[in-house]
N, C-alpha and C positions, 0 to 999 in steps of 0.2 A: 932808386930815388936819385942817384947821381945823374941819370939822363934827364932829370927834371930840374937840375941845378941845386939839389939839396944834398948836403953832405950827410951821409947816413948817421954819423956820430951825433948829429943835431936833430934827428927826426922826432925824438920825444919832446925836446924844447920847442920845436916848431908846432907840434900838435898842441902842447900846453898853451902856447901863445895864441894860436888860432881859436882854441876853445875860449880863452879869456876874452878875446876880441868879440866873438859871437855873443857871449854873455853881456858884454858892454852894449853892443848894438841892440840886443833885445830889451835891455833895461833902462835905456836913456833915450830922450827925445832925439838928440844928436850925439854921435859918438866919433871919436877920433883917437888914433894911436900913431905913435912914431917909434918903431922898434927895429930890432935887428932883422926880423923876418917879414914884417908887414908894415905898411904905412898907409894910412887913410885919414881923411879929414872930413868932418861934417857929414858922416853917413847917416841917412834917415832910413829906418826900417818900419814899414807898416804892411799889414797889421801886426801888432805886437802879439807874441804868444799868449795864450790864455793861461798856461801853467806858470806858476810863480814859485821861485824867482825866474825860472826858465824851463823850457821843455826838458824831459829826461835826456841825458847824454849817455849813450851806451858805447863802450869801447871794448873791442875784442882783440885778442892776441894769443899767440901760441908759445910765448917765451916767458920764463920767470921774470925777466925785466919788464915785460908788458904788464904782468899781474902786479908787480911792485909799483910801477909808475902810474897806473890807471887811477887809483884813489886820489891822487893829488889834483887831478883836473877834470874828472868825470864822475858821474853819480853811480854808474853801474859798470860792472865788468862782465862780458859775455865770453865764457870759455869756448874754445873751438870745439866743434863736434868731432867725435872720434872718426877716424878713417874707416871706410867700409871697403873691403876688397872686392 
């Protein structure tokens, strides 16, 4: 993530903020945010998702931290598949 300008220590905060922003875009006629990670103004998104309040958001990860963090900002957690040799 560092090569994309994201400090790895902040990646869960970034994911949480991006998820929050997507929910706002899906649920309001116009959306705007000014935050540490993303800034946008008067975004319009059509068509709006049919699912309410938003489409299912599924998050996956292979670490205990991922499993702990996921419920705070997504609806479902997808555990990684076991490795096959």
